[in-house]
Backbone and ligand atoms as CSV (ligand in chain L), in Angstrom:
chain,resi,resn,atom,element,x,y,z
A,1,MET,N,N,129.880,117.186,96.554
A,1,MET,CA,C,130.663,116.355,95.483
A,1,MET,C,C,131.905,117.046,94.986
A,2,LYS,N,N,132.938,116.214,95.270
A,2,LYS,CA,C,134.461,116.407,94.777
A,2,LYS,C,C,134.479,116.701,93.028
A,3,GLU,N,N,135.297,117.870,93.099
A,3,GLU,CA,C,135.354,117.892,91.725
A,3,GLU,C,C,136.020,116.757,90.844
A,4,SER,N,N,136.989,115.967,91.493
A,4,SER,CA,C,137.820,115.186,90.931
A,4,SER,C,C,136.984,113.791,90.470
A,5,SER,N,N,135.706,113.737,91.186
A,5,SER,CA,C,134.983,112.564,90.978
A,5,SER,C,C,133.706,113.067,90.373
A,6,SER,N,N,133.582,114.206,89.860
A,6,SER,CA,C,132.295,114.630,89.228
A,6,SER,C,C,132.091,114.267,87.751
A,7,PRO,N,N,130.848,113.926,87.368
A,7,PRO,CA,C,130.420,113.715,86.207
A,7,PRO,C,C,131.051,114.400,84.945
A,8,LEU,N,N,131.195,113.893,83.895
A,8,LEU,CA,C,131.877,114.585,82.680
A,8,LEU,C,C,130.541,115.160,81.873
A,9,PRO,N,N,130.817,116.204,81.169
A,9,PRO,CA,C,129.771,116.867,80.489
A,9,PRO,C,C,129.536,115.951,79.272
A,10,CYS,N,N,128.389,116.000,78.602
A,10,CYS,CA,C,128.239,115.031,77.585
A,10,CYS,C,C,126.912,115.744,76.802
A,11,SER,N,N,126.477,115.103,75.722
A,11,SER,CA,C,125.219,115.330,75.032
A,11,SER,C,C,124.362,114.088,74.997
A,12,VAL,N,N,123.287,113.994,75.484
A,12,VAL,CA,C,122.402,112.944,75.452
A,12,VAL,C,C,121.217,112.955,74.132
A,13,ALA,N,N,121.211,111.895,73.333
A,13,ALA,CA,C,120.205,112.054,72.381
A,13,ALA,C,C,118.868,111.499,72.731
A,14,PHE,N,N,117.977,112.314,72.163
A,14,PHE,CA,C,116.639,111.467,72.208
A,14,PHE,C,C,115.853,111.859,71.131
A,15,GLU,N,N,114.711,110.962,70.884
A,15,GLU,CA,C,114.127,111.325,69.619
A,15,GLU,C,C,112.851,112.255,69.955
A,16,THR,N,N,112.595,113.513,69.308
A,16,THR,CA,C,111.753,114.372,69.459
A,16,THR,C,C,110.334,113.751,69.368
A,17,ASN,N,N,110.167,113.164,68.315
A,17,ASN,CA,C,108.578,112.511,68.136
A,17,ASN,C,C,108.084,111.405,69.221
A,18,THR,N,N,109.194,110.589,69.566
A,18,THR,CA,C,108.633,109.472,70.199
A,18,THR,C,C,109.147,109.565,71.642
A,19,GLY,N,N,110.163,110.441,71.948
A,19,GLY,CA,C,110.576,110.556,73.365
A,19,GLY,C,C,111.729,109.522,73.680
A,20,LEU,N,N,111.972,108.660,72.867
A,20,LEU,CA,C,112.821,107.380,73.244
A,20,LEU,C,C,114.368,108.202,73.422
A,21,MET,N,N,114.882,107.768,74.483
A,21,MET,CA,C,116.161,108.086,75.055
A,21,MET,C,C,117.190,107.031,75.128
A,22,PRO,N,N,117.696,106.398,74.022
A,22,PRO,CA,C,118.764,105.347,74.266
A,22,PRO,C,C,119.798,105.155,75.192
A,23,GLN,N,N,120.247,106.352,75.694
A,23,GLN,CA,C,121.057,106.351,76.709
A,23,GLN,C,C,120.695,106.459,78.263
A,24,ALA,N,N,119.253,106.366,78.458
A,24,ALA,CA,C,118.815,106.535,79.539
A,24,ALA,C,C,119.248,105.583,80.516
A,25,THR,N,N,119.471,106.152,81.866
A,25,THR,CA,C,119.803,105.406,83.052
A,25,THR,C,C,118.615,104.795,83.645
A,26,ALA,N,N,117.672,105.064,83.512
A,26,ALA,CA,C,116.259,104.665,84.250
A,26,ALA,C,C,115.083,104.546,82.966
A,27,HIS,N,N,114.114,103.779,83.155
A,27,HIS,CA,C,112.837,103.713,82.227
A,27,HIS,C,C,112.055,102.925,82.786
A,28,TYR,N,N,110.689,103.449,82.922
A,28,TYR,CA,C,109.632,102.618,83.471
A,28,TYR,C,C,108.268,103.022,82.619
A,29,GLN,N,N,107.318,102.228,82.563
A,29,GLN,CA,C,106.111,102.290,81.949
A,29,GLN,C,C,105.075,102.417,83.160
A,30,LYS,N,N,103.882,103.117,82.881
A,30,LYS,CA,C,102.743,102.887,83.609
A,30,LYS,C,C,101.462,102.445,82.768
A,31,ARG,N,N,101.223,101.181,83.097
A,31,ARG,CA,C,99.946,100.749,82.427
A,31,ARG,C,C,98.688,101.112,83.115
A,32,LEU,N,N,97.516,100.942,82.456
A,32,LEU,CA,C,96.173,101.466,83.094
A,32,LEU,C,C,96.080,100.699,84.314
A,33,SER,N,N,96.539,99.714,84.663
A,33,SER,CA,C,96.262,98.951,85.824
A,33,SER,C,C,97.068,99.512,86.903
A,34,ASP,N,N,98.233,100.051,86.530
A,34,ASP,CA,C,99.157,100.727,87.600
A,34,ASP,C,C,98.310,102.158,88.090
A,35,LEU,N,N,97.359,102.532,87.391
A,35,LEU,CA,C,96.699,103.718,87.879
A,35,LEU,C,C,95.246,103.639,88.305
A,36,ARG,N,N,94.967,102.588,89.124
A,36,ARG,CA,C,93.850,102.366,89.618
A,36,ARG,C,C,93.651,103.256,90.586
A,37,GLY,N,N,92.516,103.952,90.856
A,37,GLY,CA,C,92.210,104.817,92.021
A,37,GLY,C,C,92.348,106.174,91.690
A,38,LEU,N,N,92.995,106.341,90.461
A,38,LEU,CA,C,93.221,107.827,89.877
A,38,LEU,C,C,91.788,108.241,89.020
A,39,PHE,N,N,91.518,107.339,88.279
A,39,PHE,CA,C,90.666,108.089,87.189
A,39,PHE,C,C,89.126,108.017,87.756
A,40,LEU,N,N,88.262,108.745,87.480
A,40,LEU,CA,C,86.801,109.108,87.815
A,40,LEU,C,C,85.904,107.827,87.773
A,41,ASP,N,N,86.304,107.118,86.710
A,41,ASP,CA,C,85.228,105.897,86.445
A,41,ASP,C,C,86.004,104.699,86.263
A,42,PRO,N,N,86.177,104.073,87.632
A,42,PRO,CA,C,86.808,102.713,87.825
A,42,PRO,C,C,86.291,101.459,86.769
A,43,ALA,N,N,84.971,101.495,86.565
A,43,ALA,CA,C,84.295,100.610,85.930
A,43,ALA,C,C,84.834,100.626,84.198
A,44,ALA,N,N,84.850,101.841,83.804
A,44,ALA,CA,C,85.447,102.074,82.555
A,44,ALA,C,C,86.908,101.716,82.488
A,45,LEU,N,N,87.724,101.873,83.395
A,45,LEU,CA,C,89.046,101.597,83.556
A,45,LEU,C,C,89.215,99.997,83.486
A,46,GLU,N,N,88.693,99.354,84.182
A,46,GLU,CA,C,88.602,97.672,84.071
A,46,GLU,C,C,88.250,97.314,82.739
A,47,LEU,N,N,87.233,98.128,82.194
A,47,LEU,CA,C,86.713,97.626,80.894
A,47,LEU,C,C,87.830,97.655,79.857
A,48,ARG,N,N,88.688,98.793,79.928
A,48,ARG,CA,C,89.728,98.931,79.053
A,48,ARG,C,C,90.883,97.988,79.123
A,49,ILE,N,N,91.167,97.686,80.544
A,49,ILE,CA,C,92.306,96.844,80.989
A,49,ILE,C,C,92.006,95.541,80.194
A,50,ARG,N,N,90.691,95.033,80.253
A,50,ARG,CA,C,90.397,93.963,80.117
A,50,ARG,C,C,90.354,93.568,78.375
A,51,ALA,N,N,89.798,94.686,77.802
A,51,ALA,CA,C,89.510,94.776,76.281
A,51,ALA,C,C,90.720,94.892,75.574
A,52,GLU,N,N,91.631,95.781,75.885
A,52,GLU,CA,C,92.797,96.002,75.399
A,52,GLU,C,C,94.238,95.554,75.767
A,53,GLY,N,N,94.033,94.600,76.813
A,53,GLY,CA,C,95.256,93.869,77.368
A,53,GLY,C,C,96.015,94.780,78.247
A,54,ASP,N,N,95.476,95.734,78.910
A,54,ASP,CA,C,96.210,96.670,79.978
A,54,ASP,C,C,97.406,97.502,79.066
A,55,PRO,N,N,96.781,98.512,78.326
A,55,PRO,CA,C,97.800,99.277,77.536
A,55,PRO,C,C,98.633,100.212,78.297
A,56,VAL,N,N,99.933,100.596,77.906
A,56,VAL,CA,C,100.520,101.618,78.392
A,56,VAL,C,C,99.892,102.949,78.273
A,57,CYS,N,N,99.865,103.510,79.553
A,57,CYS,CA,C,99.212,105.078,79.503
A,57,CYS,C,C,100.316,106.120,79.246
A,58,TYR,N,N,101.405,105.872,79.882
A,58,TYR,CA,C,102.473,106.713,79.793
A,58,TYR,C,C,103.850,105.975,80.033
A,59,GLU,N,N,104.932,106.494,79.616
A,59,GLU,CA,C,106.378,106.078,80.041
A,59,GLU,C,C,107.531,107.141,80.339
A,60,ASN,N,N,108.448,106.787,80.888
A,60,ASN,CA,C,109.211,107.838,81.358
A,60,ASN,C,C,110.839,107.392,81.040
A,61,PHE,N,N,111.557,108.118,80.504
A,61,PHE,CA,C,113.063,107.897,80.195
A,61,PHE,C,C,113.852,108.906,81.280
A,62,ALA,N,N,114.887,108.550,81.864
A,62,ALA,CA,C,115.464,109.435,82.619
A,62,ALA,C,C,117.016,109.267,82.595
A,63,PHE,N,N,117.785,110.310,82.664
A,63,PHE,CA,C,119.324,110.479,82.750
A,63,PHE,C,C,119.948,110.886,83.758
A,64,ASN,N,N,120.617,110.342,84.400
A,64,ASN,CA,C,121.315,110.791,85.561
A,64,ASN,C,C,122.632,110.167,85.789
A,65,GLN,N,N,123.890,111.031,86.128
A,65,GLN,CA,C,125.026,110.313,86.356
A,65,GLN,C,C,125.407,110.258,87.975
A,66,ASN,N,N,124.763,110.757,88.581
A,66,ASN,CA,C,125.128,110.633,90.195
A,66,ASN,C,C,123.862,111.369,91.011
A,67,GLN,N,N,123.909,110.885,92.166
A,67,GLN,CA,C,122.740,111.437,93.052
A,67,GLN,C,C,123.224,112.461,93.897
A,68,ALA,N,N,124.398,113.230,93.827
A,68,ALA,CA,C,124.696,114.238,94.474
A,68,ALA,C,C,123.965,115.442,94.500
A,69,GLU,N,N,123.619,115.959,95.648
A,69,GLU,CA,C,123.037,117.331,95.679
A,69,GLU,C,C,123.703,118.368,94.944
A,70,GLY,N,N,122.969,119.069,94.144
A,70,GLY,CA,C,123.348,120.070,93.281
A,70,GLY,C,C,123.305,119.783,91.825
A,71,ASP,N,N,123.276,118.320,91.501
A,71,ASP,CA,C,123.322,117.866,90.190
A,71,ASP,C,C,121.817,117.831,89.891
A,72,ILE,N,N,121.443,117.842,88.445
A,72,ILE,CA,C,120.244,117.759,87.924
A,72,ILE,C,C,119.996,116.219,87.322
A,73,PHE,N,N,118.514,115.675,87.231
A,73,PHE,CA,C,118.204,114.658,86.248
A,73,PHE,C,C,117.433,115.123,85.285
A,74,PHE,N,N,117.353,114.685,84.010
A,74,PHE,CA,C,116.423,115.158,83.164
A,74,PHE,C,C,115.939,113.900,82.388
A,75,GLY,N,N,114.875,113.987,81.334
A,75,GLY,CA,C,114.386,112.822,80.710
A,75,GLY,C,C,113.216,113.278,79.853
A,76,THR,N,N,112.439,112.236,79.281
A,76,THR,CA,C,111.462,112.395,78.612
A,76,THR,C,C,110.211,111.747,79.082
A,77,THR,N,N,109.002,112.242,79.019
A,77,THR,CA,C,107.885,111.605,79.297
A,77,THR,C,C,106.943,111.503,78.073
A,78,ILE,N,N,106.330,110.341,77.912
A,78,ILE,CA,C,105.354,110.127,76.902
A,78,ILE,C,C,104.051,109.719,77.362
A,79,ILE,N,N,102.854,110.491,77.097
A,79,ILE,CA,C,101.692,110.182,77.390
A,79,ILE,C,C,100.805,109.901,76.193
A,80,TYR,N,N,100.578,108.615,76.191
A,80,TYR,CA,C,99.859,107.883,75.006
A,80,TYR,C,C,98.283,108.581,74.955
A,81,PRO,N,N,97.965,108.752,73.725
A,81,PRO,CA,C,96.556,109.405,73.790
A,81,PRO,C,C,95.345,108.482,74.154
A,82,GLY,N,N,94.420,108.712,74.604
A,82,GLY,CA,C,93.099,107.848,75.020
A,82,GLY,C,C,92.302,108.395,76.324
A,83,LYS,N,N,91.270,107.847,76.402
A,83,LYS,CA,C,90.444,108.424,77.620
A,83,LYS,C,C,89.920,107.067,78.346
A,84,VAL,N,N,89.723,107.508,79.508
A,84,VAL,CA,C,89.108,106.427,80.455
A,84,VAL,C,C,87.698,107.012,80.806
A,85,GLY,N,N,86.577,106.589,80.190
A,85,GLY,CA,C,85.401,107.092,80.208
A,85,GLY,C,C,85.671,108.472,79.297
A,86,SER,N,N,85.336,109.631,80.078
A,86,SER,CA,C,85.472,110.981,79.333
A,86,SER,C,C,86.714,111.384,79.851
A,87,GLU,N,N,87.606,110.929,80.669
A,87,GLU,CA,C,88.730,111.546,81.260
A,87,GLU,C,C,89.965,111.252,80.570
A,88,TYR,N,N,90.640,112.042,80.135
A,88,TYR,CA,C,91.964,111.957,79.263
A,88,TYR,C,C,93.093,111.076,80.071
A,89,HIS,N,N,93.918,110.564,79.332
A,89,HIS,CA,C,95.029,109.964,79.921
A,89,HIS,C,C,96.013,110.964,80.598
A,90,LEU,N,N,96.535,110.616,81.724
A,90,LEU,CA,C,97.477,111.475,82.516
A,90,LEU,C,C,98.315,110.904,83.149
A,91,THR,N,N,99.321,111.516,83.846
A,91,THR,CA,C,100.371,110.984,84.608
A,91,THR,C,C,99.883,110.940,86.140
A,92,ARG,N,N,100.402,110.210,87.030
A,92,ARG,CA,C,100.012,109.889,88.239
A,92,ARG,C,C,100.062,111.176,89.156
A,93,GLY,N,N,100.808,112.006,88.916
A,93,GLY,CA,C,100.921,113.479,89.720
A,93,GLY,C,C,101.551,113.156,90.837
A,94,HIS,N,N,102.547,114.247,91.237
A,94,HIS,CA,C,103.227,114.188,92.465
A,94,HIS,C,C,103.378,115.630,93.138
A,95,TYR,N,N,103.888,115.596,94.319
A,95,TYR,CA,C,104.436,116.730,94.867
A,95,TYR,C,C,106.017,116.343,94.816
A,96,HIS,N,N,106.803,117.452,95.045
A,96,HIS,CA,C,108.265,116.837,95.334
A,96,HIS,C,C,108.463,116.637,96.907
A,97,ARG,N,N,109.182,115.849,97.350
A,97,ARG,CA,C,109.393,115.325,98.622
A,97,ARG,C,C,109.807,116.793,99.392
A,98,LYS,N,N,110.806,117.177,98.619
A,98,LYS,CA,C,111.359,118.598,98.952
A,98,LYS,C,C,110.434,119.724,98.485
A,99,ARG,N,N,109.515,120.167,98.963
A,99,ARG,CA,C,108.427,120.944,98.533
A,99,ARG,C,C,108.918,122.248,97.708
A,100,ASP,N,N,109.967,122.768,98.198
A,100,ASP,CA,C,110.753,123.910,97.755
A,100,ASP,C,C,111.522,123.758,96.481
A,101,HIS,N,N,111.565,122.695,95.956
A,101,HIS,CA,C,112.270,122.390,94.633
A,101,HIS,C,C,111.407,122.310,93.483
A,102,ALA,N,N,111.829,123.137,92.430
A,102,ALA,CA,C,111.220,123.540,91.281
A,102,ALA,C,C,111.627,122.373,90.009
A,103,GLU,N,N,110.833,122.571,88.982
A,103,GLU,CA,C,111.136,121.713,87.830
A,103,GLU,C,C,110.796,122.433,86.465
A,104,THR,N,N,111.444,121.992,85.318
A,104,THR,CA,C,110.865,122.621,84.074
A,104,THR,C,C,110.368,121.607,83.218
A,105,TYR,N,N,109.317,121.879,82.320
A,105,TYR,CA,C,108.871,120.997,81.297
A,105,TYR,C,C,108.973,121.839,79.931
A,106,GLN,N,N,109.371,120.935,78.933
A,106,GLN,CA,C,109.215,121.491,77.548
A,106,GLN,C,C,108.741,120.301,76.725
A,107,ALA,N,N,107.587,120.758,76.097
A,107,ALA,CA,C,107.008,119.945,75.236
A,107,ALA,C,C,107.781,119.835,74.082
A,108,LEU,N,N,107.931,118.565,73.192
A,108,LEU,CA,C,108.645,118.454,72.179
A,108,LEU,C,C,107.587,118.147,71.040
A,109,SER,N,N,106.448,117.271,71.460
A,109,SER,CA,C,105.551,116.995,70.428
A,109,SER,C,C,104.157,116.764,70.998
A,110,GLY,N,N,103.156,117.125,70.435
A,110,GLY,CA,C,101.823,117.142,71.061
A,110,GLY,C,C,101.747,118.768,71.916
A,111,HIS,N,N,100.633,118.905,72.446
A,111,HIS,CA,C,100.153,120.150,72.947
A,111,HIS,C,C,98.855,120.019,73.865
A,112,ARG,N,N,99.491,120.038,75.208
A,112,ARG,CA,C,98.436,119.769,76.130
A,112,ARG,C,C,98.639,120.628,77.272
A,113,LEU,N,N,98.408,120.280,78.714
A,113,LEU,CA,C,98.316,120.994,79.772
A,113,LEU,C,C,98.814,120.132,81.077
A,114,VAL,N,N,99.240,121.002,82.231
A,114,VAL,CA,C,99.610,120.569,83.405
A,114,VAL,C,C,98.589,121.093,84.364
A,115,LEU,N,N,97.925,120.215,85.213
A,115,LEU,CA,C,97.302,120.544,86.414
A,115,LEU,C,C,98.263,120.667,87.599
A,116,PHE,N,N,97.882,121.906,88.277
A,116,PHE,CA,C,98.652,122.093,89.581
A,116,PHE,C,C,97.790,122.233,90.461
A,117,GLU,N,N,98.147,122.051,91.861
A,117,GLU,CA,C,97.633,122.359,93.046
A,117,GLU,C,C,98.681,122.341,94.250
A,118,ARG,N,N,98.223,123.302,95.170
A,118,ARG,CA,C,99.031,123.514,96.460
A,118,ARG,C,C,98.131,122.734,97.514
A,119,GLU,N,N,98.918,122.753,98.609
A,119,GLU,CA,C,98.521,122.045,99.841
A,119,GLU,C,C,97.353,122.768,100.431
A,120,ASP,N,N,97.279,124.043,100.231
A,120,ASP,CA,C,96.273,125.035,100.734
A,120,ASP,C,C,94.835,124.694,99.939
A,121,GLY,N,N,94.860,124.024,98.789
A,121,GLY,CA,C,93.792,123.987,97.915
A,121,GLY,C,C,93.778,124.520,96.638
A,122,THR,N,N,94.602,125.561,96.478
A,122,THR,CA,C,94.728,126.475,95.437
A,122,THR,C,C,94.926,125.729,94.106
A,123,THR,N,N,94.216,125.814,93.010
A,123,THR,CA,C,94.530,125.017,91.767
A,123,THR,C,C,94.967,125.897,90.627
A,124,CYS,N,N,95.648,125.450,89.698
A,124,CYS,CA,C,95.679,126.252,88.327
A,124,CYS,C,C,96.232,125.219,87.436
A,125,THR,N,N,96.023,125.613,86.198
A,125,THR,CA,C,96.777,125.080,85.026
A,125,THR,C,C,97.735,125.804,84.144
A,126,ALA,N,N,98.590,125.181,83.471
A,126,ALA,CA,C,99.614,125.625,82.439
A,126,ALA,C,C,99.637,124.870,81.293
A,127,GLU,N,N,99.882,125.630,80.210
A,127,GLU,CA,C,99.890,124.968,78.898
A,127,GLU,C,C,101.191,124.120,78.834
A,128,LEU,N,N,101.178,123.214,77.904
A,128,LEU,CA,C,102.253,122.364,77.787
A,128,LEU,C,C,102.311,122.091,76.231
A,129,ALA,N,N,103.238,123.115,75.526
A,129,ALA,CA,C,103.135,123.063,74.322
A,129,ALA,C,C,104.596,123.435,73.359
A,130,PRO,N,N,104.977,122.881,72.355
A,130,PRO,CA,C,106.361,123.134,71.775
A,130,PRO,C,C,106.249,124.638,71.770
A,131,GLY,N,N,107.675,125.142,71.692
A,131,GLY,CA,C,107.959,126.533,71.940
A,131,GLY,C,C,107.688,127.216,73.017
A,132,LYS,N,N,107.407,126.502,74.332
A,132,LYS,CA,C,107.112,126.999,75.582
A,132,LYS,C,C,107.882,126.445,76.669
A,133,VAL,N,N,108.273,126.683,77.749
A,133,VAL,CA,C,108.989,126.020,78.747
A,133,VAL,C,C,107.918,126.260,80.033
A,134,THR,N,N,107.256,125.372,80.544
A,134,THR,CA,C,106.485,125.304,81.411
A,134,THR,C,C,107.211,125.254,82.722
A,135,TYR,N,N,106.894,126.137,83.678
A,135,TYR,CA,C,107.632,126.232,85.089
A,135,TYR,C,C,106.985,125.755,86.259
A,136,VAL,N,N,107.503,124.631,86.727
A,136,VAL,CA,C,106.764,123.870,87.840
A,136,VAL,C,C,107.198,124.588,89.040
A,137,ALA,N,N,106.560,125.361,89.594
A,137,ALA,CA,C,106.998,126.216,90.724
A,137,ALA,C,C,107.161,125.360,91.881
A,138,PRO,N,N,107.834,125.722,92.965
A,138,PRO,CA,C,107.896,125.097,94.343
A,138,PRO,C,C,106.414,124.924,94.717
A,139,PHE,N,N,106.474,124.089,95.760
A,139,PHE,CA,C,105.352,123.724,96.332
A,139,PHE,C,C,104.066,123.529,95.760
A,140,TRP,N,N,104.107,123.272,94.346
A,140,TRP,CA,C,102.945,122.908,93.503
A,140,TRP,C,C,102.999,121.299,93.099
A,141,ALA,N,N,101.996,120.457,93.467
A,141,ALA,CA,C,101.846,119.220,92.829
A,141,ALA,C,C,101.548,119.382,91.235
A,142,HIS,N,N,102.050,118.453,90.623
A,142,HIS,CA,C,101.735,118.548,89.216
A,142,HIS,C,C,101.342,117.325,88.445
A,143,ARG,N,N,100.621,117.246,87.483
A,143,ARG,CA,C,100.065,116.108,86.697
A,143,ARG,C,C,99.780,116.778,85.066
A,144,SER,N,N,100.498,115.918,84.432
A,144,SER,CA,C,100.497,116.188,82.969
A,144,SER,C,C,99.258,115.473,82.370
A,145,VAL,N,N,98.648,116.102,81.371
A,145,VAL,CA,C,97.466,115.456,80.690
A,145,VAL,C,C,97.456,115.591,79.224
A,146,ASN,N,N,97.184,114.326,78.466
A,146,ASN,CA,C,97.146,114.360,77.151
A,146,ASN,C,C,95.821,114.547,76.495
A,147,THR,N,N,95.294,115.634,76.035
A,147,THR,CA,C,94.000,115.721,75.606
A,147,THR,C,C,93.899,115.638,74.030
A,148,SER,N,N,94.959,115.207,73.355
A,148,SER,CA,C,95.032,115.277,71.958
A,148,SER,C,C,94.848,113.624,71.518
A,149,ASP,N,N,94.857,113.522,70.190
A,149,ASP,CA,C,94.917,112.116,69.712
A,149,ASP,C,C,96.176,111.787,69.132
A,150,VAL,N,N,97.251,112.268,69.511
A,150,VAL,CA,C,98.805,111.901,69.241
A,150,VAL,C,C,99.667,111.637,70.713
A,151,PRO,N,N,100.593,111.071,70.682
A,151,PRO,CA,C,101.598,110.918,71.799
A,151,PRO,C,C,101.913,112.680,72.235
A,152,LEU,N,N,101.989,112.674,73.541
A,152,LEU,CA,C,102.444,114.055,74.020
A,152,LEU,C,C,103.805,113.797,74.568
A,153,VAL,N,N,104.887,114.247,74.135
A,153,VAL,CA,C,106.126,114.198,74.450
A,153,VAL,C,C,106.921,115.240,75.116
A,154,PHE,N,N,107.397,115.222,76.354
A,154,PHE,CA,C,107.876,116.411,77.028
A,154,PHE,C,C,109.238,116.053,77.557
A,155,LEU,N,N,110.153,117.091,77.544
A,155,LEU,CA,C,111.496,116.849,78.073
A,155,LEU,C,C,111.336,117.640,79.677
A,156,TRP,N,N,111.615,116.921,80.700
A,156,TRP,CA,C,111.792,117.621,82.047
A,156,TRP,C,C,113.022,117.690,82.864
A,157,THR,N,N,113.299,118.594,83.455
A,157,THR,CA,C,114.716,118.696,84.105
A,157,THR,C,C,114.414,119.032,85.563
A,158,CYS,N,N,115.133,118.307,86.640
A,158,CYS,CA,C,114.755,118.591,87.840
A,158,CYS,C,C,116.038,118.292,88.780
A,159,PRO,N,N,116.020,119.064,89.849
A,159,PRO,CA,C,117.233,118.798,90.818
A,159,PRO,C,C,117.192,117.235,91.345
A,160,VAL,N,N,118.052,116.566,91.471
A,160,VAL,CA,C,118.115,115.117,91.821
A,160,VAL,C,C,117.474,115.084,93.071
A,161,GLU,N,N,117.753,116.156,94.116
A,161,GLU,CA,C,117.292,115.694,95.566
A,161,GLU,C,C,115.757,116.169,95.769
A,162,ALA,N,N,115.189,116.720,94.725
A,162,ALA,CA,C,113.782,116.943,94.886
A,162,ALA,C,C,112.761,115.889,95.212
A,163,GLY,N,N,113.097,114.786,94.766
A,163,GLY,CA,C,112.475,113.473,95.117
A,163,GLY,C,C,110.829,113.520,94.682
A,164,HIS,N,N,110.153,112.632,94.739
A,164,HIS,CA,C,108.827,112.489,94.419
A,164,HIS,C,C,108.014,111.994,95.695
A,165,ASP,N,N,106.752,112.650,95.857
A,165,ASP,CA,C,105.968,112.253,97.029
A,165,ASP,C,C,104.499,112.045,96.378
A,166,TYR,N,N,104.366,110.681,96.167
A,166,TYR,CA,C,103.052,110.439,95.311
A,166,TYR,C,C,101.932,110.486,96.632
A,167,GLU,N,N,102.504,110.369,97.938
A,167,GLU,CA,C,101.500,110.076,98.759
A,167,GLU,C,C,100.721,111.379,99.175
A,168,GLY,N,N,101.295,112.474,99.018
A,168,GLY,CA,C,100.909,113.899,99.439
A,168,GLY,C,C,99.330,114.178,98.801
A,169,LEU,N,N,99.148,113.405,97.646
A,169,LEU,CA,C,97.839,113.896,97.110
A,169,LEU,C,C,96.959,112.774,97.582
A,170,GLY,N,N,97.174,112.262,98.679
A,170,GLY,CA,C,96.074,111.247,99.281
A,170,GLY,C,C,95.671,110.069,98.449
A,171,GLY,N,N,96.303,109.684,97.628
A,171,GLY,CA,C,96.001,108.536,96.953
A,171,GLY,C,C,94.773,108.836,95.841
A,172,ARG,N,N,94.362,110.183,95.715
A,172,ARG,CA,C,92.991,110.274,94.882
A,172,ARG,C,C,93.362,110.995,93.789
A,173,GLY,N,N,94.753,111.334,93.439
A,173,GLY,CA,C,95.178,112.225,92.271
A,173,GLY,C,C,94.957,113.590,92.645
A,174,MET,N,N,94.474,114.543,91.682
A,174,MET,CA,C,94.278,115.790,91.660
A,174,MET,C,C,92.894,116.462,92.025
A,175,ARG,N,N,92.748,117.556,92.591
A,175,ARG,CA,C,91.432,117.971,92.717
A,175,ARG,C,C,90.497,118.323,91.630
A,176,GLN,N,N,91.310,118.880,90.472
A,176,GLN,CA,C,90.678,119.021,88.908
A,176,GLN,C,C,91.190,117.750,88.293
A,177,VAL,N,N,90.056,117.679,87.342
A,177,VAL,CA,C,90.081,116.528,86.389
A,177,VAL,C,C,89.919,117.251,84.907
A,178,VAL,N,N,90.555,116.504,83.959
A,178,VAL,CA,C,90.223,117.041,82.628
A,178,VAL,C,C,89.419,115.990,81.493
A,179,VAL,N,N,88.186,116.381,81.500
A,179,VAL,CA,C,87.344,115.585,80.702
A,179,VAL,C,C,86.803,116.063,79.355
A,180,GLU,N,N,86.231,115.145,78.692
A,180,GLU,CA,C,85.651,115.745,77.397
A,180,GLU,C,C,84.403,116.132,77.554
A,181,ARG,N,N,83.700,117.325,77.036
A,181,ARG,CA,C,82.405,117.904,77.305
A,181,ARG,C,C,82.183,118.236,75.767
A,182,ASN,N,N,81.372,117.613,75.119
A,182,ASN,CA,C,80.840,118.139,74.048
A,182,ASN,C,C,82.055,118.098,72.978
A,183,GLY,N,N,82.709,117.088,73.002
A,183,GLY,CA,C,83.958,117.085,72.000
A,183,GLY,C,C,85.013,117.818,72.314
A,184,VAL,N,N,85.138,118.528,73.383
A,184,VAL,CA,C,86.355,119.433,73.678
A,184,VAL,C,C,86.686,119.337,75.236
A,185,PRO,N,N,87.894,119.361,75.557
A,185,PRO,CA,C,88.497,119.136,76.753
A,185,PRO,C,C,88.080,120.231,77.742
A,186,ASN,N,N,87.748,119.819,78.948
A,186,ASN,CA,C,86.989,120.710,79.839
A,186,ASN,C,C,87.973,120.541,81.302
A,187,VAL,N,N,88.224,121.490,82.137
A,187,VAL,CA,C,88.953,121.278,83.324
A,187,VAL,C,C,87.970,121.526,84.436
A,188,GLU,N,N,87.709,120.398,85.144
A,188,GLU,CA,C,86.450,120.725,86.115
A,188,GLU,C,C,86.955,120.288,87.486
A,189,ASP,N,N,86.320,120.696,88.594
A,189,ASP,CA,C,86.531,120.230,90.002
A,189,ASP,C,C,86.167,118.631,89.985
A,190,ARG,N,N,86.969,117.839,90.756
A,190,ARG,CA,C,86.666,116.515,90.940
A,190,ARG,C,C,85.433,116.378,91.827
A,191,PRO,N,N,84.467,115.620,91.219
A,191,PRO,CA,C,83.333,115.506,92.064
A,191,PRO,C,C,83.515,114.934,93.507
A,192,ARG,N,N,82.903,115.333,94.387
A,192,ARG,CA,C,83.139,115.047,95.773
A,192,ARG,C,C,82.254,113.582,95.868
A,193,SER,N,N,83.145,112.544,96.641
A,193,SER,CA,C,82.579,111.351,96.497
A,193,SER,C,C,82.107,110.958,98.020
L,1,FE2,FE,FE,108.363,116.652,89.639
C-alpha cells in the first residue's frame, strides 16, 4: 500500500448493547435456514423455521476501508439467544483461509464462550466475557455460542488477508457442541453419526 493512498485514521461508532454499527461497510444476517446442517437436531430446526418465520440467529457488521495486506478489518457480531432442540444458538464457525493468521474477540454485552478446534482434532474452549479479550490463535477454527438469554454482542478485529474458510470444517460444524443439560450449558463431543 502506498502511503499517499492509504486510509485516514478515524473513530467508528457502535452501540455496545446492540452491536449496531451505523458506519459499517458490510452487514449480513444469518437466519436459521442459512444454518441447516450445523445443528444436532434438524427436525427441531425445521420446526422453529416454520413456527417462527425463520428468525435471525446472528448478524455481523464490518468496517474496512481497503483490502490491502497489512490492514485490518473489525466489526461486531450479535448472536441472539435461543436453542435448536437442546443446542444453543451459534455462529457457523470457520478456519482462516490463511491458517497462520490470528484474530481477537472482545465481548461487549453478554457472557459466553468460543469453541476452538485444530485440524489435528485438538479442541478447547475460551470464555467470551466483558472485561476480557479472547485471543483466536493461528491454526484454530472458531465458533461462538450464546448460552444466555440476552443477545451476545462482541467486537472482533482481524487482518484483512486472513480470509474465511467455511469448508475446512467439512460442512458439519465443530467437533464439540454446547447443549443444555439439566438447565445448564454443557460442552460435549458431537455424537458420531
Ligand atoms: Fe475468524
